[in-house]
C-alpha positions as CSV (number, residue, x, y, z in Angstrom):
1,X,0.0,0.0,0.0
2,X,1.2,3.5,-0.9
3,X,-0.2,6.6,0.8
4,X,0.5,10.3,0.2
5,X,-1.1,13.7,1.0
6,X,-0.9,15.6,-2.3
7,X,-2.1,18.8,-0.4
8,X,-3.4,19.5,3.0
9,X,-4.7,22.6,4.6
10,X,-7.5,25.1,4.4
11,X,-6.4,26.1,0.9
12,X,-7.1,22.6,-0.4
13,X,-7.0,18.9,0.4
14,X,-6.3,15.8,-1.6
15,X,-4.9,12.4,-0.7
16,X,-3.7,9.5,-2.8
17,X,-3.8,5.8,-1.8
18,X,-2.9,2.8,-3.9
19,X,-2.9,-0.9,-3.1
20,X,-3.4,-4.1,-5.1
21,X,-3.5,-2.2,-8.3
22,X,-6.4,0.1,-7.1
23,X,-5.7,3.8,-7.0
24,X,-7.9,6.3,-5.1
25,X,-8.1,10.0,-4.5
26,X,-9.6,11.2,-1.2
27,X,-11.1,14.7,-1.6
28,X,-10.4,17.2,-4.4
29,X,-9.9,20.7,-3.1
30,X,-6.9,21.5,-5.4
31,X,-7.0,22.1,-9.1
32,X,-6.8,19.2,-11.6
33,X,-3.5,20.7,-12.9
34,X,-2.1,20.4,-9.3
35,X,-3.4,16.9,-8.8
36,X,-1.7,15.7,-12.0
37,X,1.5,17.6,-11.2
38,X,1.7,16.2,-7.7
39,X,0.9,12.7,-8.8
40,X,3.8,13.0,-11.3
41,X,6.0,14.2,-8.5
42,X,5.5,11.0,-6.5
43,X,5.9,8.9,-9.6
44,X,2.3,8.0,-10.3
45,X,1.7,10.1,-13.5
46,X,-1.7,10.1,-15.1
47,X,-2.6,6.5,-14.4
48,X,-6.2,5.4,-13.9
49,X,-7.9,6.5,-10.7
50,X,-10.6,4.0,-9.6
51,X,-12.6,6.5,-7.5
52,X,-12.7,9.8,-5.7
53,X,-13.9,9.6,-2.0
54,X,-15.4,12.7,-0.5
55,X,-15.2,13.3,3.2
56,X,-17.5,16.3,3.5
57,X,-18.8,19.2,1.4
58,X,-16.5,22.1,2.4
59,X,-14.9,23.7,-0.6
60,X,-11.3,22.9,0.4
61,X,-12.3,19.2,0.1
62,X,-14.8,19.2,-2.8
63,X,-14.2,22.4,-4.8
64,X,-12.5,20.6,-7.7
65,X,-14.3,17.3,-7.5
66,X,-16.1,17.7,-10.8
67,X,-13.1,18.4,-12.9
68,X,-11.0,15.7,-11.3
69,X,-13.6,13.0,-11.6
70,X,-14.4,13.9,-15.2
71,X,-10.8,14.0,-16.2
72,X,-10.0,10.6,-14.6
73,X,-13.4,9.2,-15.6
74,X,-13.9,7.9,-12.1
75,X,-16.9,7.8,-9.8
76,X,-17.4,10.3,-7.0
77,X,-18.2,8.4,-3.8
78,X,-20.0,10.4,-1.1
79,X,-22.7,10.0,1.5
80,X,-26.3,10.9,0.4
81,X,-26.4,14.0,2.6
82,X,-23.0,15.2,1.6
83,X,-23.7,14.7,-2.1
84,X,-26.8,16.8,-1.8
85,X,-24.8,19.6,-0.3
86,X,-22.3,19.9,-3.2
87,X,-24.6,18.8,-6.1
88,X,-24.7,22.4,-7.4
89,X,-20.9,22.2,-8.0
90,X,-21.3,19.3,-10.4
91,X,-22.0,19.3,-14.1
92,X,-24.4,16.3,-14.2
93,X,-22.0,14.3,-16.3
94,X,-20.1,12.8,-13.4
95,X,-20.4,9.2,-12.3
96,X,-21.7,9.0,-8.8
97,X,-21.9,6.4,-6.1
98,X,-23.3,6.6,-2.6
99,X,-22.1,5.1,0.7
100,X,-23.5,5.0,4.2
101,X,-21.4,5.9,7.2
102,X,-20.6,2.7,9.1
103,X,-21.3,0.4,6.1
104,X,-18.3,-1.1,4.4
105,X,-17.9,-1.2,0.6
106,X,-15.3,-2.2,-1.9
107,X,-13.4,-0.4,-4.6
108,X,-11.2,-2.8,-6.5
109,X,-8.8,-4.4,-4.0
110,X,-9.7,-2.0,-1.2
111,X,-12.3,-2.4,1.5
112,X,-13.5,1.0,2.8
113,X,-15.5,1.8,5.9
114,X,-16.7,5.4,6.2
115,X,-17.2,6.6,9.8
116,X,-18.7,9.8,11.2
117,X,-16.5,12.5,12.7
118,X,-17.4,15.6,14.7
119,X,-17.2,18.7,12.4
120,X,-19.5,21.5,11.2
121,X,-20.5,19.8,8.0
122,X,-23.8,17.9,7.3
123,X,-22.4,14.4,7.4
124,X,-18.5,14.5,7.7
125,X,-16.7,11.2,7.5
126,X,-13.3,9.7,8.0
127,X,-12.3,6.4,6.3
128,X,-10.9,3.1,7.4
129,X,-9.2,1.6,4.3
130,X,-7.9,-2.0,4.2
131,X,-5.8,-3.5,1.4
132,X,-2.7,-5.5,0.6
133,X,0.7,-4.3,1.6
134,X,3.4,-3.5,-0.9
135,X,5.3,-6.7,-1.8
136,X,4.2,-9.1,0.9
137,X,0.5,-9.0,0.2
138,X,-0.4,-9.0,3.9
139,X,-3.5,-6.9,4.9
140,X,-2.9,-3.3,6.0
141,X,-5.4,-1.1,7.7
142,X,-5.1,2.7,7.5
143,X,-7.3,5.6,8.6
144,X,-7.9,9.1,7.3
145,X,-9.5,11.5,9.8
146,X,-9.1,15.2,9.2
147,X,-11.5,18.0,10.0
148,X,-12.7,16.8,13.4
149,X,-13.0,18.7,16.6
150,X,-13.4,15.8,19.0
151,X,-11.8,12.5,19.6
152,X,-14.5,10.3,21.1
153,X,-14.0,6.9,22.7
154,X,-15.7,5.3,19.7
155,X,-13.3,7.0,17.4
156,X,-10.3,5.8,19.4
157,X,-11.6,2.2,19.2
158,X,-12.0,2.5,15.4
159,X,-8.5,3.8,15.0
160,X,-6.8,1.3,17.4
161,X,-6.2,-1.5,14.8
162,X,-4.6,0.8,12.3
163,X,-1.0,0.6,11.2
164,X,-1.0,4.0,9.6
165,X,-3.0,7.2,10.2
166,X,-3.6,10.5,8.6
167,X,-4.8,12.8,11.3
168,X,-5.0,16.6,11.6
169,X,-2.8,18.6,13.9
170,X,-4.5,21.9,13.1
171,X,-3.4,24.4,15.6
172,X,-1.4,25.4,18.6
173,X,-3.8,26.6,21.2
174,X,-1.7,29.5,22.4
175,X,-1.0,30.7,18.8
176,X,-4.7,30.5,18.1
177,X,-5.7,32.5,21.2
178,X,-3.1,35.2,20.6
179,X,-3.5,35.3,16.8
180,X,-5.5,37.7,14.5
181,X,-8.6,35.6,14.0
182,X,-11.9,37.1,15.2
183,X,-13.3,35.6,18.4
184,X,-16.2,33.7,16.7
185,X,-13.7,31.9,14.5
186,X,-11.4,31.1,17.4
187,X,-14.4,29.6,19.2
188,X,-15.5,27.6,16.1
189,X,-12.0,26.1,15.7
190,X,-11.7,25.1,19.4
191,X,-15.3,23.7,19.5
192,X,-16.2,20.0,19.2
193,X,-17.3,20.8,15.6
194,X,-14.0,22.5,14.7
195,X,-10.4,21.2,14.5
196,X,-8.0,19.2,16.7
197,X,-5.1,21.0,18.4
198,X,-1.6,19.7,18.4
199,X,-2.0,18.5,22.0
200,X,-5.3,16.7,21.3
201,X,-3.7,14.9,18.4
202,X,-0.6,14.1,20.4
203,X,-2.7,12.5,23.2
204,X,-4.5,10.4,20.6
205,X,-1.4,9.2,18.8
206,X,0.4,8.4,22.1
207,X,-2.6,6.3,23.2
208,X,-2.7,4.4,19.9
209,X,1.1,4.0,20.0
210,X,1.0,2.4,23.4
211,X,-1.2,-0.4,22.0
212,X,1.6,-1.2,19.6
213,X,0.0,-1.3,16.2
214,X,0.5,2.3,14.9
215,X,3.6,2.6,12.8
216,X,3.2,5.7,10.5
217,X,1.4,9.0,11.1
218,X,0.9,11.8,8.7
219,X,0.0,15.1,10.4
220,X,-2.5,16.9,8.3
221,X,-4.4,20.2,7.9
222,X,-1.8,22.3,9.8
223,X,-3.1,25.9,10.1
224,X,-1.0,28.5,8.2
225,X,-1.8,31.1,10.8
226,X,-2.1,29.2,14.0
227,X,0.6,26.5,13.7
228,X,4.1,25.8,12.5
229,X,5.4,22.4,11.3
230,X,8.1,22.3,13.9
231,X,5.6,23.2,16.7
232,X,3.2,20.4,15.6
233,X,6.0,17.8,15.4
234,X,7.5,18.8,18.8
235,X,4.2,18.8,20.5
236,X,3.2,15.4,19.3
237,X,6.7,14.0,20.0
238,X,6.4,15.3,23.6
239,X,3.2,13.3,24.1
240,X,4.7,10.2,22.5
241,X,7.7,10.4,24.8
242,X,9.3,7.4,23.1
243,X,6.3,5.2,23.4
244,X,5.8,2.6,20.7
245,X,7.5,2.5,17.3
246,X,5.7,5.3,15.5
247,X,7.2,7.6,12.8
248,X,5.8,11.1,12.3
249,X,5.6,12.8,8.9
250,X,4.4,16.3,7.9
251,X,2.0,17.3,5.1
252,X,2.1,20.5,3.1
253,X,-0.1,23.0,1.3
254,X,2.1,23.5,-1.7
255,X,3.7,20.1,-2.3
256,X,3.2,16.4,-1.7
257,X,4.1,14.8,1.6
258,X,6.5,11.9,1.8
259,X,5.1,8.8,0.0
260,X,4.5,6.2,2.7
261,X,5.0,2.5,1.6
262,X,3.3,0.0,3.9
């Protein structure tokens, strides 16, 4: 399995996952040109994409879904409620498929289970994705959970079996409180329907690492104004405190992350 964040942040999000010959995109908040360019940068080129998964309807995740899906001639997979929210952005020529949160479905060699997350969208979802590993063929389970304001006990249980995780480390609390955002926006970000802080993400990762399964983590959706890469890394590392065998990686707005091979 190969996994990369082509872009991550409030200016646009798109992830790439490949396993067993099946290639997926998760969200399409950057231009088709940038999707193609960044795929080429990680050695994928313009190869066939089997599907485009949509986590929720905010424009930084779905703004370019129509162009991307039509170019790759791949279905857009979204929940019914989410699809209704961004239908006006589509041309009507796109292939569309629906999923239900909590109900597993297959795309090629991949088994996908959408799960609800806490965010201010109509039906925001993360994804558990299971597929064969690179080379050995053993089964690997990864999770993608960005844009969430709360880590519930149920979410922790869902993430516990994962070997790799894409999770947001959106903001440093002190930087947010002292920063230029208006008060209503600060409250929205800190709410249970907002975004995870570095400390909340660090606590989650440390707990998962203690259980011994988690090996790779991509920190996603870092705020441009209320965070810095080195601050996010240091905060999460402080919570880990050497627990488990977990490697941390950063994502970026303007270039692909490291390509993880599992």
